[in-house]
C-alpha positions as CSV (number, residue, x, y, z in Angstrom):
1,M,-48.5,34.5,19.3
2,Q,-51.3,36.4,17.6
3,E,-53.7,34.2,15.6
4,R,-54.5,34.9,12.0
5,L,-57.1,33.6,9.6
6,I,-56.3,32.4,6.1
7,A,-59.0,32.0,3.4
8,A,-57.9,29.6,0.7
9,V,-59.6,28.9,-2.7
10,D,-59.2,26.0,-5.0
11,L,-60.7,26.5,-8.5
12,G,-61.0,22.9,-9.6
13,S,-62.4,21.5,-12.9
14,S,-65.4,20.0,-11.0
15,K,-65.7,22.0,-7.8
16,T,-64.7,25.3,-6.3
17,S,-63.8,25.1,-2.7
18,L,-63.2,27.6,0.1
19,S,-61.6,26.9,3.4
20,V,-60.9,29.3,6.3
21,S,-58.2,28.2,8.7
22,K,-56.8,29.6,11.9
23,V,-53.0,29.6,12.2
24,E,-51.8,29.9,15.8
25,N,-48.6,28.9,17.5
26,G,-47.4,27.0,14.5
27,G,-50.6,24.9,14.2
28,T,-53.5,25.1,11.7
29,Q,-57.1,24.6,12.6
30,V,-59.7,24.4,9.8
31,L,-62.7,26.4,10.8
32,Y,-64.7,26.3,7.6
33,Y,-64.8,24.3,4.4
34,K,-67.4,24.1,1.7
35,E,-67.5,23.4,-2.0
36,L,-69.8,24.0,-5.0
37,P,-69.8,22.9,-8.6
38,S,-67.3,25.0,-10.6
39,E,-68.2,27.3,-13.4
40,G,-65.8,28.9,-15.9
41,V,-63.0,26.4,-15.2
42,L,-61.7,23.8,-17.7
43,R,-58.9,21.3,-16.8
44,G,-58.1,23.3,-13.7
45,N,-57.6,26.5,-15.7
46,L,-59.8,29.5,-15.1
47,F,-61.0,30.7,-18.5
48,N,-64.1,32.6,-17.6
49,P,-63.6,34.8,-14.5
50,K,-67.1,36.2,-14.7
51,K,-68.7,32.8,-14.5
52,A,-66.4,31.6,-11.8
53,C,-67.5,34.4,-9.6
54,G,-70.9,32.8,-9.1
55,P,-70.0,29.8,-6.8
56,L,-67.1,31.6,-5.1
57,R,-69.3,34.6,-4.2
58,I,-71.8,32.3,-2.5
59,L,-69.1,30.5,-0.6
60,I,-67.5,33.7,0.6
61,A,-70.9,35.1,1.8
62,D,-71.6,31.8,3.6
63,A,-68.2,31.7,5.3
64,E,-68.5,35.3,6.5
65,E,-71.9,34.6,7.9
66,S,-70.9,31.3,9.6
67,L,-67.7,32.7,11.1
68,G,-68.7,36.3,11.7
69,V,-65.7,37.6,9.8
70,K,-65.0,39.7,6.7
71,I,-62.9,38.0,4.0
72,S,-60.9,40.7,2.3
73,S,-58.2,38.6,0.7
74,I,-57.6,35.0,-0.4
75,A,-54.8,32.6,-1.1
76,V,-55.4,30.8,-4.5
77,A,-54.2,27.5,-5.9
78,L,-52.5,27.8,-9.3
79,P,-53.5,25.4,-12.1
80,R,-51.7,22.0,-12.3
81,W,-52.2,21.4,-16.0
82,N,-50.1,22.9,-18.8
83,V,-47.2,23.4,-16.3
84,K,-43.6,22.8,-17.3
85,A,-41.1,21.6,-14.7
86,E,-37.5,22.4,-15.7
87,S,-34.3,21.7,-13.9
88,V,-31.9,24.7,-13.8
89,E,-28.6,25.5,-12.2
90,F,-27.6,28.9,-10.9
91,S,-24.3,30.1,-9.3
92,I,-23.0,33.1,-7.5
93,D,-19.4,34.2,-6.6
94,R,-19.3,35.0,-2.9
95,P,-17.5,38.2,-1.8
96,D,-15.9,36.5,1.2
97,S,-15.0,32.9,0.6
98,E,-14.1,32.4,4.3
99,A,-17.6,33.6,5.6
100,F,-20.1,31.0,6.6
101,I,-23.0,30.4,4.1
102,T,-26.2,31.5,5.7
103,E,-29.9,30.5,5.2
104,E,-30.5,34.0,3.9
105,E,-27.8,33.6,1.2
106,V,-29.3,30.2,0.2
107,S,-32.8,31.8,0.0
108,N,-31.5,34.7,-2.1
109,L,-29.8,32.3,-4.5
110,K,-33.2,30.6,-5.1
111,D,-34.8,34.0,-5.7
112,M,-32.1,35.0,-8.2
113,A,-32.5,31.6,-10.0
114,R,-36.3,32.2,-10.3
115,D,-35.8,35.8,-11.6
116,D,-33.2,34.7,-14.1
117,F,-35.4,31.9,-15.3
118,A,-38.4,34.2,-15.5
119,G,-36.5,36.6,-17.7
120,K,-36.0,33.9,-20.3
121,L,-39.7,32.9,-20.5
122,S,-41.9,34.0,-23.4
123,P,-44.2,37.0,-22.5
124,D,-47.3,34.7,-22.2
125,C,-45.7,32.5,-19.5
126,Q,-44.6,33.1,-15.9
127,V,-43.0,31.2,-13.0
128,Y,-45.5,29.3,-10.8
129,G,-43.0,28.1,-8.2
130,A,-39.5,26.6,-7.5
131,Q,-38.2,23.6,-5.5
132,A,-34.6,23.5,-4.4
133,Q,-32.8,20.2,-5.5
134,S,-29.3,20.5,-4.1
135,Y,-26.4,22.9,-3.4
136,S,-22.7,22.7,-4.2
137,T,-19.5,24.5,-3.4
138,E,-15.9,23.7,-4.5
139,D,-15.7,21.3,-1.6
140,L,-19.3,19.8,-1.6
141,F,-21.3,18.4,-4.4
142,Q,-25.1,18.4,-4.5
143,V,-25.9,18.4,-0.8
144,S,-29.1,19.6,1.0
145,E,-29.7,23.1,2.3
146,D,-29.1,21.8,5.9
147,D,-25.6,20.6,4.8
148,V,-24.5,23.6,2.9
149,V,-25.5,26.2,5.5
150,G,-22.5,26.9,7.7
151,V,-19.8,25.9,5.3
152,T,-17.4,28.2,3.5
153,G,-16.6,28.6,-0.2
154,A,-15.9,31.0,-3.0
155,K,-18.8,29.9,-5.1
156,L,-22.3,28.7,-4.3
157,T,-24.3,26.7,-6.9
158,G,-27.9,25.7,-6.6
159,R,-30.0,23.2,-8.7
160,F,-33.7,24.0,-8.8
161,L,-36.8,22.5,-10.3
162,I,-38.8,25.5,-11.6
163,F,-42.4,25.4,-12.6
164,S,-43.9,27.7,-15.2
165,G,-47.3,28.0,-16.9
166,P,-49.6,30.3,-18.8
167,K,-49.7,33.9,-17.5
168,K,-53.3,34.3,-18.5
169,S,-54.4,31.7,-16.0
170,V,-52.9,33.9,-13.3
171,T,-54.3,37.2,-14.7
172,N,-57.7,35.6,-14.8
173,I,-57.5,34.9,-11.1
174,D,-56.7,38.6,-10.5
175,K,-59.8,39.5,-12.6
176,L,-61.9,37.1,-10.6
177,A,-60.8,38.7,-7.3
178,N,-61.3,42.2,-8.7
179,E,-64.9,41.3,-9.7
180,L,-65.5,40.0,-6.1
181,G,-63.9,43.1,-4.5
182,I,-61.2,41.2,-2.7
183,A,-57.5,40.9,-3.0
184,V,-55.3,38.0,-3.9
185,A,-52.9,37.6,-0.9
186,S,-50.9,34.9,-2.5
187,E,-50.8,32.3,-5.3
188,H,-49.5,28.8,-4.8
189,F,-48.5,25.9,-6.9
190,I,-50.1,23.3,-4.7
191,P,-48.0,20.2,-5.6
192,V,-45.0,21.8,-4.0
193,L,-46.9,22.4,-0.7
194,E,-49.4,19.5,-0.4
195,A,-46.7,16.9,0.2
196,D,-46.1,18.3,3.7
197,C,-49.7,17.6,4.6
198,I,-50.0,14.2,2.8
199,L,-46.6,12.4,2.8
200,T,-44.6,11.1,5.7
201,E,-40.9,12.1,6.0
202,D,-39.9,8.5,5.4
203,E,-41.9,8.3,2.2
204,K,-40.3,11.5,0.8
205,E,-36.8,10.3,1.9
206,H,-37.1,6.8,0.4
207,G,-38.9,7.7,-2.8
208,V,-42.7,8.1,-3.4
209,A,-45.0,9.1,-6.2
210,L,-47.8,11.4,-5.1
211,V,-50.7,11.1,-7.6
212,E,-53.5,13.6,-7.4
213,I,-56.6,12.5,-9.4
214,G,-58.7,15.6,-9.7
215,G,-61.8,16.2,-11.7
216,G,-60.1,17.4,-14.9
217,V,-56.4,16.9,-14.2
218,T,-54.2,14.1,-12.8
219,S,-50.7,15.1,-11.6
220,V,-47.7,13.0,-10.6
221,S,-45.1,14.4,-8.2
222,I,-42.0,12.3,-7.5
223,F,-40.1,12.7,-4.2
224,F,-36.7,11.2,-3.4
225,R,-34.3,12.0,-0.6
226,G,-36.7,14.5,0.9
227,V,-37.2,16.6,-2.2
228,M,-39.5,16.8,-5.2
229,R,-37.6,15.6,-8.2
230,S,-40.1,15.5,-11.0
231,Y,-43.6,16.8,-11.9
232,A,-45.9,16.1,-14.8
233,A,-49.7,16.1,-15.4
234,F,-52.3,15.1,-18.0
235,P,-55.7,16.6,-18.7
236,F,-58.2,14.0,-17.6
237,G,-59.3,12.5,-14.3
238,G,-62.5,11.8,-12.3
239,K,-64.7,13.9,-14.6
240,S,-63.8,11.7,-17.5
241,V,-65.1,8.7,-15.6
242,T,-68.4,10.6,-14.9
243,N,-68.7,11.4,-18.6
244,D,-68.2,7.8,-19.6
245,I,-71.1,6.8,-17.4
246,R,-73.2,9.6,-18.7
247,Q,-72.6,8.7,-22.3
248,E,-73.0,5.0,-21.9
249,C,-76.2,5.3,-19.9
250,G,-77.6,8.4,-21.6
251,I,-78.3,10.2,-18.3
252,Q,-77.5,13.6,-16.9
253,E,-74.1,14.4,-15.7
254,S,-75.2,15.1,-12.1
255,L,-76.9,11.7,-11.9
256,A,-73.9,10.0,-13.4
257,E,-71.7,11.6,-10.7
258,N,-74.0,10.5,-7.9
259,I,-74.1,6.9,-9.2
260,K,-70.3,6.9,-9.5
261,L,-69.9,8.1,-5.9
262,A,-72.5,5.7,-4.5
263,Y,-71.8,2.5,-6.4
264,G,-68.7,3.0,-8.5
265,G,-65.8,0.6,-8.4
266,C,-62.9,0.1,-10.8
267,M,-62.3,-3.7,-10.3
268,P,-65.4,-5.7,-11.3
269,D,-64.0,-8.9,-9.9
270,R,-63.7,-7.4,-6.4
271,L,-67.2,-6.2,-6.0
272,L,-68.3,-9.3,-4.0
273,S,-72.1,-9.0,-3.2
274,L,-72.2,-5.5,-4.5
275,G,-71.7,-6.9,-8.0
276,E,-75.0,-8.6,-7.9
277,K,-77.0,-5.4,-7.5
278,I,-78.9,-3.8,-10.3
279,L,-79.7,-0.1,-10.3
280,Q,-83.0,1.2,-11.5
281,I,-82.6,4.5,-13.3
282,E,-85.7,6.5,-14.1
283,D,-85.6,9.4,-16.6
284,S,-87.4,12.3,-14.8
285,R,-88.4,13.8,-18.2
286,T,-89.9,10.7,-19.9
287,G,-90.6,8.4,-17.0
288,D,-88.7,5.6,-18.8
289,C,-86.7,3.2,-16.6
290,Q,-83.4,1.4,-17.4
291,Q,-81.5,-1.2,-15.5
292,L,-77.8,-0.7,-14.8
293,P,-75.9,-3.7,-13.3
294,V,-73.3,-2.5,-10.8
295,K,-70.8,-5.0,-12.3
296,Y,-71.3,-3.3,-15.7
297,L,-71.0,0.1,-14.1
298,S,-67.7,-1.1,-12.6
299,E,-66.5,-2.2,-16.1
300,I,-67.2,1.3,-17.5
301,I,-65.3,2.9,-14.6
302,G,-62.5,0.3,-14.6
303,S,-61.8,0.9,-18.3
304,R,-61.1,4.6,-17.7
305,M,-59.3,4.2,-14.4
306,H,-57.0,1.6,-16.1
307,E,-56.2,4.2,-18.7
308,I,-55.5,6.8,-16.0
309,A,-53.2,4.3,-14.1
310,E,-51.3,3.5,-17.3
311,A,-50.7,7.2,-18.0
312,V,-49.5,7.7,-14.4
313,L,-47.1,4.8,-14.7
314,H,-45.8,6.2,-18.0
315,L,-45.0,9.5,-16.3
316,I,-43.3,7.7,-13.4
317,G,-41.2,5.8,-15.9
318,A,-40.3,8.9,-17.8
319,S,-39.2,10.6,-14.5
320,G,-36.3,8.3,-14.2
321,Y,-37.2,7.4,-10.6
322,S,-39.3,4.3,-11.1
323,N,-36.7,2.2,-9.4
324,N,-36.5,4.6,-6.4
325,L,-40.0,4.3,-5.0
326,R,-39.6,2.4,-1.8
327,G,-42.5,4.5,-0.4
328,G,-44.7,3.3,-3.2
329,I,-47.6,5.4,-4.6
330,V,-49.8,7.7,-2.6
331,L,-53.1,8.6,-4.1
332,T,-55.2,11.7,-3.3
333,G,-57.9,13.7,-5.1
334,A,-61.6,12.9,-5.5
335,G,-60.8,10.3,-8.2
336,S,-58.8,8.2,-5.8
337,E,-62.0,7.6,-3.6
338,I,-63.5,5.2,-6.2
339,L,-63.8,1.8,-4.8
340,S,-60.6,-0.4,-5.2
341,C,-58.7,2.5,-6.8
342,S,-55.6,1.8,-4.6
343,S,-55.8,-1.9,-5.4
344,L,-55.8,-1.2,-9.1
345,F,-52.7,1.0,-8.9
346,A,-51.0,-1.5,-6.7
347,D,-51.7,-4.4,-9.0
348,M,-50.6,-2.5,-12.1
349,S,-47.5,-0.9,-10.6
350,G,-46.2,-3.7,-8.4
351,V,-45.6,-1.3,-5.5
352,N,-47.4,-0.4,-2.3
353,C,-50.2,2.0,-2.7
354,R,-52.3,4.0,-0.2
355,I,-54.9,6.8,-0.2
356,S,-54.3,9.9,1.8
357,Y,-55.9,13.4,2.2
358,P,-54.4,16.9,2.5
359,H,-55.7,17.2,6.0
360,G,-54.0,14.0,7.1
361,N,-50.9,15.3,8.8
362,G,-50.5,18.4,11.0
363,V,-53.9,20.1,10.1
364,L,-56.7,19.9,12.6
365,T,-60.2,19.5,11.3
366,E,-62.2,18.8,14.5
367,G,-65.5,20.7,14.4
368,C,-65.4,21.1,10.6
369,E,-67.2,17.9,9.4
370,E,-67.5,19.2,5.8
371,I,-63.8,18.6,5.1
372,E,-63.7,15.0,6.4
373,G,-63.3,12.7,3.4
374,T,-62.6,15.6,0.9
375,S,-59.5,15.7,-1.2
């Protein structure tokens, strides 16, 4: 099978990342990954394409030089915030009720449901993606695609979870690409796709909440019986933690971020010996020094992370699947790497909680050290 290279871009609130992967014989090998601080992005939405070009232009040039390739097109992640997830039902009358239902027929039904839904949206919105929930015929009720393909029936009905968001967020991505002189090969609503690289089949089957704590957006995707059943997000995450440290200590944002990554924890009573440390912070402009106990730093971080966890648990409760999470909660995103984050969520939710990364399952990262530990 001929290999192909895919360049993927994620325009996050805190960082812009570029990865280049080789897809060959059904496997994916990451060849390149780097990230830079984002510009022109707020809460995961691209509002200033001109500014956003800066870091992405640097990343593309570096990737081309490192790999000896020319990047002419990119796959781009769509925003996670300000996205609505709505359950819809769509039916078709089949011309031959005795003919077997095919995979193509099921796929076409999904496309028709998307198109029908898109036609009812306001002009400033568009469909970001769709997730099949179940299929029914006159003999079957809400079964999976595997179960409906191969049966017969006069009518085929599908239930879908369709995601929609602001059209301007997408047109701004096109403007960004035009400014860089490249094409947008595809646009993806990542929560629909990332579960395949993060969650186990057992977790998706038995019920799990996938929580991505990004820089400016935290999202909650609920899976049950192998399918995404609910999606919601709120506009704060790890960057809010950094801002709390910055404001409380009166220091620059970059320094606050470095302190958070190096010493940050969200449960002061679990710091052990680390809680006895005191950081000396020197103001490079004035030469003044201040002391910051690591335990107090943890209290600052813990207050915001507790708020984030409460908001997550509220969305899980509102989904109607809070009693169907035998797989617990799986955390991903940069915010989840704060010390004791998984313990905080486990204590507050009463269910098992683990941290995972998008490159955890089925994606090879050997030889690309930059991606290890990223989220």
